[in-house]
C-alpha positions as CSV (number, residue, x, y, z in Angstrom):
1,X,65.3,137.4,103.0
2,X,67.8,136.6,100.0
3,X,66.7,134.1,97.5
4,X,69.9,132.1,98.0
5,X,69.4,131.5,101.7
6,X,66.7,129.2,103.7
7,X,64.6,130.6,106.3
8,X,67.7,130.3,108.9
9,X,69.7,132.2,106.7
10,X,71.9,129.2,105.4
11,X,73.1,129.6,102.1
12,X,71.4,126.8,99.2
13,X,73.7,125.6,97.0
14,X,72.8,126.0,93.3
15,X,72.1,123.0,91.5
16,X,75.0,121.1,89.6
17,X,74.8,122.3,85.8
18,X,73.7,119.5,83.4
19,X,77.0,117.6,81.7
20,X,77.5,117.7,78.1
21,X,78.0,114.6,75.5
22,X,81.7,115.7,75.2
23,X,82.1,115.8,79.3
24,X,80.4,112.5,79.9
25,X,82.5,110.8,77.5
26,X,85.9,112.4,79.2
27,X,84.5,111.4,82.6
28,X,83.8,107.7,81.1
29,X,87.3,107.8,79.6
30,X,88.8,108.9,83.0
31,X,86.9,106.4,84.8
32,X,88.1,103.8,82.5
33,X,91.8,104.7,83.0
34,X,91.2,104.8,86.9
35,X,90.0,101.1,86.6
36,X,92.5,99.7,84.1
37,X,95.9,101.3,85.0
38,X,96.4,99.8,88.4
39,X,95.4,96.5,87.4
40,X,97.5,97.0,84.3
41,X,100.7,98.2,86.1
42,X,100.2,95.7,88.9
43,X,100.4,92.8,86.2
44,X,103.6,94.4,84.8
45,X,105.4,95.2,87.8
46,X,104.5,91.5,89.0
47,X,105.6,90.1,85.8
48,X,109.0,92.1,85.8
49,X,109.8,91.1,89.5
50,X,109.3,87.3,88.7
51,X,111.4,87.8,85.5
52,X,114.2,89.5,87.3
53,X,114.2,87.0,90.5
54,X,114.1,84.0,87.7
55,X,117.2,85.4,85.7
56,X,118.8,85.8,89.2
57,X,118.1,82.8,90.9
58,X,117.9,80.2,87.8
59,X,121.6,80.4,86.9
60,X,122.4,79.3,90.4
61,X,120.5,76.2,90.2
62,X,122.5,73.1,89.4
63,X,121.4,71.5,86.3
64,X,120.6,68.2,87.6
65,X,117.9,69.7,90.0
66,X,116.5,72.3,87.5
67,X,113.3,70.8,85.9
68,X,113.9,73.0,82.6
69,X,116.8,70.7,82.1
70,X,114.6,67.8,81.7
71,X,111.6,69.4,79.9
72,X,111.8,71.7,76.9
73,X,109.4,74.3,78.7
74,X,110.2,77.2,80.7
75,X,108.8,77.5,84.1
76,X,108.0,81.0,85.0
77,X,108.1,81.8,88.5
78,X,110.6,78.8,89.5
79,X,113.3,81.3,90.9
80,X,110.5,83.2,92.7
81,X,109.4,80.1,94.0
82,X,112.7,78.8,95.1
83,X,113.6,82.2,96.8
84,X,110.5,82.0,98.9
85,X,111.1,78.5,100.2
86,X,114.8,79.3,101.0
87,X,113.5,82.5,102.7
88,X,111.0,80.4,104.6
89,X,113.6,77.8,105.7
90,X,116.0,80.9,107.0
91,X,113.2,82.3,109.0
92,X,112.8,78.9,110.8
93,X,116.2,78.4,111.3
94,X,117.2,81.6,113.2
95,X,113.6,81.0,115.1
96,X,115.6,78.3,117.1
97,X,118.4,78.7,119.6
98,X,121.2,77.8,117.3
99,X,119.4,79.9,114.6
100,X,119.8,82.9,117.1
101,X,123.0,82.0,118.3
102,X,124.7,82.1,114.6
103,X,122.7,85.2,113.9
104,X,124.2,87.1,117.1
105,X,127.6,86.0,116.2
106,X,127.2,87.3,112.7
107,X,125.9,90.7,113.7
108,X,128.9,91.0,116.2
109,X,131.1,90.6,113.5
110,X,129.7,93.2,111.3
111,X,129.4,95.3,114.2
112,X,133.3,95.8,114.2
113,X,133.2,96.8,110.5
114,X,133.0,100.6,110.7
115,X,131.2,101.7,107.3
116,X,129.2,98.2,106.9
117,X,127.9,98.2,110.2
118,X,126.1,101.6,109.7
119,X,124.3,100.2,106.4
120,X,123.3,97.2,108.2
121,X,121.9,98.8,111.1
122,X,119.8,101.2,108.7
123,X,118.7,98.4,106.6
124,X,117.8,96.0,109.4
125,X,115.6,98.9,111.0
126,X,113.8,99.6,107.6
127,X,112.7,95.7,107.2
128,X,111.8,95.3,110.9
129,X,109.8,98.5,110.8
130,X,107.9,97.3,107.6
131,X,107.4,93.9,109.0
132,X,105.9,95.4,112.2
133,X,103.5,97.6,110.2
134,X,102.6,94.7,108.1
135,X,101.7,92.7,111.3
136,X,99.9,95.3,113.2
137,X,98.1,97.1,110.3
138,X,94.7,99.2,110.7
139,X,92.1,97.3,112.2
140,X,89.1,99.9,111.9
141,X,88.5,103.0,110.4
142,X,86.9,106.2,112.6
143,X,85.5,109.8,112.7
144,X,87.0,112.4,114.7
145,X,86.5,116.0,115.1
146,X,89.9,117.3,113.9
147,X,91.6,119.9,113.6
148,X,88.6,121.4,115.2
149,X,85.1,121.2,116.4
150,X,82.8,120.8,113.4
151,X,85.3,119.9,111.1
152,X,85.3,115.9,110.9
153,X,88.1,113.6,109.8
154,X,88.6,109.9,108.9
155,X,91.2,108.2,111.0
156,X,92.4,104.7,111.3
157,X,92.8,102.8,115.0
158,X,95.9,101.6,115.7
159,X,96.1,100.5,119.1
160,X,95.4,101.4,122.9
161,X,97.6,104.4,124.2
162,X,100.1,103.1,126.8
163,X,103.3,104.0,128.4
164,X,103.7,107.6,129.6
165,X,101.5,109.1,127.4
166,X,98.6,107.1,129.0
167,X,99.6,107.4,132.5
168,X,99.8,111.3,132.3
169,X,96.4,111.4,130.5
170,X,93.3,111.3,132.9
171,X,91.0,109.7,130.3
172,X,90.9,106.3,128.4
173,X,93.0,107.1,125.0
174,X,93.5,105.6,121.9
175,X,96.1,105.7,119.3
176,X,94.7,107.0,115.7
177,X,96.3,108.0,112.6
178,X,95.1,110.5,110.4
179,X,95.9,110.4,106.6
180,X,96.4,113.1,104.5
181,X,95.1,113.4,100.8
182,X,96.0,111.9,98.3
183,X,98.8,110.1,99.9
184,X,97.7,108.3,102.9
185,X,101.1,107.1,104.1
186,X,101.7,110.5,105.4
187,X,99.7,111.9,108.2
188,X,99.1,112.8,111.8
189,X,99.5,110.6,115.2
190,X,96.4,111.5,117.9
191,X,96.2,110.4,120.9
192,X,92.1,111.0,121.5
193,X,89.8,109.6,124.5
194,X,88.1,106.7,122.9
195,X,84.7,108.1,123.6
196,X,85.4,110.8,121.1
197,X,85.9,108.5,118.1
198,X,82.9,107.3,116.5
199,X,83.7,103.7,114.9
200,X,82.6,103.6,110.9
201,X,81.0,100.5,109.5
202,X,83.2,100.8,106.5
203,X,86.4,98.8,106.1
204,X,89.9,100.2,106.6
205,X,90.2,99.5,102.7
206,X,87.0,101.6,101.6
207,X,88.1,104.7,104.2
208,X,91.6,104.6,102.5
209,X,89.9,104.8,99.3
210,X,87.8,107.5,100.4
211,X,90.9,109.5,101.5
212,X,92.9,108.7,98.4
213,X,90.2,110.0,95.8
214,X,89.3,113.1,98.0
215,X,86.1,112.0,98.8
216,X,84.8,111.2,95.3
217,X,84.7,107.3,95.9
218,X,82.4,106.8,98.5
219,X,81.5,103.1,99.8
220,X,77.9,102.4,99.8
221,X,75.9,102.9,103.1
222,X,72.9,101.5,104.4
223,X,71.9,102.7,107.9
224,X,69.9,100.1,110.0
225,X,68.6,101.9,113.1
226,X,68.3,98.3,114.8
227,X,72.1,97.7,114.7
228,X,73.9,98.9,117.5
229,X,77.1,101.3,117.2
230,X,80.2,99.6,116.5
231,X,83.0,99.9,119.5
232,X,86.6,100.0,119.4
233,X,87.9,96.3,118.9
234,X,90.9,97.3,121.1
235,X,90.1,96.8,124.8
236,X,91.9,96.9,127.8
237,X,90.9,93.4,128.8
238,X,92.0,92.0,125.4
239,X,95.8,93.7,126.0
240,X,95.9,92.5,129.6
């Protein structure tokens, strides 16, 4: 029997070598970058967006309605706040019959313009897709055997499978998204029997971190034998 295998012939992995001081310092530095970079970039981009919107919206505000005209102070985010209020009012307007009629008339006018209508349709489809994805985001993380038996992959459960795909199958299917590493926005759509999906205790955010980090960021897990296995939140009864 080889010294690198156990009694069953399974190869025994050698223990990881001890890290030197230089490698530890490098790991600490990289950890600091990983922790601080997203925060710093987020703050910078947020401030840049607020400044851009302020510079665009504030000049359009009549001077008598601009609070900065009465105070010797600047109000960062005032333009962004006004834009949010206006967009909310616009959404409320288009939600009623009069607003939908007005919007439909405007779309018919745009549809008669050869080049403009193509640009409008493309932009409308993009924004509607983003809004739909935001409203129906992933609710659960799961584990499936993919791409073959014995290989396990993280997946996100999206919804029950319906339509022709479900109708032509002899099993109760669920739609799942298998993300790729390190970019989880790309991946594969699979239709799997619900019984073949193991629902994980980790949240969708924790599962996304696990995928993005290529398995290096693993959420804490304390198994409880008394706790029943989690089930799919999507049920046929809820949807009907």
